[in-house]
N, C-alpha and C positions, 0 to 999 in steps of 0.2 A: 625570920632573918634579916637583919638589918644590914650587915656588912655583906658587900658582893665582890670582895677580894681580901687576900692575904698578902701583905706587904712584902716579906721575905718568904718565900716558898721553901727555901732550903732549910728552915727551921723543922720543917714536917719531915717524917721518914716514912718510907712504904711506897714511894711512887714507883708507878709501872708505866711502861711506853704502851702508848694505845695500839690496839692490833690494827689500826686503820693506817698507821704509820709504816712505811716500807722498811724492810729489815736493814737495807744498807743506806738509809737517808740520815742526813744531818739535821733535816728539819722534822722533829718529832713532837706530838703533843703528849704529855705525861698526865695520868689521872691518879688520885689517892682515893682508895676504897676505905670505907668506915671512919669518914671523918665526922664529928657529931654536928656540925652545921651545914653539911652538904657535901657536893662533890667539888674538891679542888682540882682546876685543870690549869697546867703551866707549859711553857715552851721550854723544850729540854736544853735549848743553846744558852738559857739565862736561868740557871736553878736558883739563883739568889734573888731574881726578880720576883715580881707579884705573880700571883696565881688568881684566876677568877673563880668563884665559889657560885656553883649553881645548885638549885634546891633538887633533891633527889629525884622527885616526880617528874618535873620538865626534862632533866637531864636523860633520865630513863625513856621518854617519850622521843627524844633527840636519836638516842642510840637505836631505838626500835625502827623509827622513820630511816636511819642509814642503812640499817640491814634490808629493810624492804624495799629498798631503791624509791622511796617516796620522795627524796630531795633531787634536784636537779644537779 
């Protein structure tokens, strides 16, 4: 994977709000599943802005660490 971002994240469809974002929060992280190049992540306040693109393996390890409380 050479690109680490998607310049216009609004061009992609199927975004979901992260379960770690509060239900009434205006500051949300959204992720997109099943993208062929990795896991896109964007700020919901700027859907036309860029999304960061993470490789699936490291993203999964990050989520596991969050769930296990391994991160400060």
